[in-house]
N, C-alpha and C positions, 0 to 999 in steps of 0.2 A: 420454614424452610421447604417442606414438602409442597406447599402452595406455590411458592416462588419457582421451584423446580418444575412443577406441573406446567405453569404458565410458560416457562422457557420451552419445554418439549411441545406444547400446543403451538408456539410461535414457529417452531421448526417442523411442524406438521408430523411429529413422531408420536402418533396416537397410541401406539403400543405401550411406550413407557409413561405416557400421560395416564393411561388407564391404571397402570401399576401404582403410580404415585397417588391416584385417587384412592385406591384401595388402602395405601399406607396412611393417607389422611383419615380414612375410616377407622383403621386400627388404632391411631392415635386417639381418636374421639372414644374409642372403646376403653383405652387405658384411663381416660379422663371420666369414665362412667356416664358418657353421653351417648347412650345407645341409639337414639333416634337419628342424631347426626351420623354415627358410625354406620348405621344401616343404610341411610340415604346415599352416602358416598360409595359404600361397597356395591349397592345395587346399581347405581349408575356406572360404576367401573365395569361390572359384569356385562351390563347392556352394551356398553362400547366395545368390550372384548368380543361379544357375539357379533355385532355389526362388523368388526374387523375380520371376522371369521378366524379369530386367534384360537389356537388349541395348545395343549400342553401346559408349560410352566406358568403362563399368565393366568389362564382360567383356573388352574389348580390353586395358585396363590390366592385368588379372589374368593374361590369357594371355600377355602379354609378359613378365610377372614369372615365370610358370611356364617359359616358354622359356629365360629367362636362367639359371634354376636348373639346368635339364637341361643347358644349355651348360656351365655351371660344373662339373657332374658328368661331363662328356665324354659325355653320352648324346645324340649328335648327331641321331639320327633322331627322338627324342622332342622335342628342342628345335625342330627344323625343323617338326614337326607342329604345336607350340603356335604358332609364329611365323606359320605359314600359316593357322591357325584365326583368329589375331588379325586377319588381313587382312579376313576375312569380317565382323568387327565394326567395322572402321574406318570413320569417317564424315567425317573431314576431313583436310586436307593433312598436318597434324602427325602424326595417327594412321597414315596411309598411309606416310609417311616412316619413322616408328619401326619398322613392320613390315618394310618393304623393306630398311631399312638393317641391321636385326638379322639378316635372312636373308643379305645380302651378307657381313656380318662372319663369319657362320658358315661360309659357303662358302670364304672367305679362310682361315680357320682349318684346314679340312681340305684346303686346297690344290686346290679346285676353281675355278680362276681364271676360266673362261668364265662359270660360273653367278654367281660373285661380281660380275663386270663387268656382267652383265645386270641383276642386282638393284641394284647401285650406281647404274647409269644410271637405273633406274626411280625410285629414291629421289631422285636429283638432279632429274630432270624434274618431280617432283611439287611440289618446293619452289622451284625456281629462278624468280627474278623475282617472288616473293610475299612478300619481306621476311623470309624464314627464313634469316638470315645464318649462324648457328651451324650449321644443318643443311646448308646449301649448302657451307660449308667442309669439314665432315665427309665428305660424299659426294665432293667434289672431291679431297680429299686421299687418300681410300681408292682412288679410281681412279687417281690419280697413282702411288701405291705399286704397285698390281697391274700397271700398264703398264710399270714400270721395266724388267722383264726381257723384255718382248716388243715394245714400241714406244716408244722414247724421246721421239719427237715428241709423241705422245699424252700421255705421262707429263708432259712439260713443259707442255703445253696445260692439263691439269687442275690442275697445280701453280700455274700463273699465275692461273687462276680462283680457286683456294682463297686465294692470297695477296691477290688483288684484293678479295675479300670480307672477308678479315681487316682490310685497310686501311680498308675502308668501315665495318666494324664499329667499329674503333678511332676513326675519325673521328666516327661517330654518338655513341659514348660521350663523346668530348670535347665535342661540341655540346650533348649532354644535360647534362653536367656544368656547362657554362658557363651554360646556361639556368637550371639550378637555383641556380647562384651569383648570377645577376642577380635572380632571384625572391627569394632570401634577403636579398640586399643591399636590395632595395626594401622588403621587410618590416621590416628593421632600421631603415631611414630613417623609415617610417611610425610605428614604435614610438618612435623618439627624438623625433619631432615631437610625438606625442600626449603622451609624458612631459613634454616642455618645456611644453606648453599646460597640462597639469595642475599643474605646478609654479608656473606664472605665476598661474593662477587661485587657487591656495592662497595665494600672496603677497598678491594683491589682497584 
């Protein structure tokens, strides 16, 4: 699907979205554990973004993908360099979170707990209270895990925060589903009324 979409945007000369889709192709190869193909596609996407003089969200997305690929390849220094470059392209809370959290996870992986805590806290600060439920949960649970071996009180504090937001997200999902149900029910009633009216007119 990504390849067909990229070909379509190429035909429309929309090379910005073409570059983004090429990065998505790279991410897909990464999920399939085909690191070489993932790297080739993401590097090509980044080169195209540079040629287009693109800044912000596109370069940020591609740099994050390149960082994930190098992380998968256990090239820690390269992964960290890409994640830090992505910070320079971040323009909103979601983008900043993605960069900070990726760096925190990388430091956790190499057992640099202080650095992990620093960036996990940065990622939490950037999204807390802004409606980013899933991101807040991820950051809180990461901090809870890291603090398990050094400060049980703080570990429990962050665990409670993560659980509270999980509950909020669950309740929000229930409310949304209920609202959708009532909206659908109302549509069904309207349809039945209109159908009954049409049947009556037909009989008359």
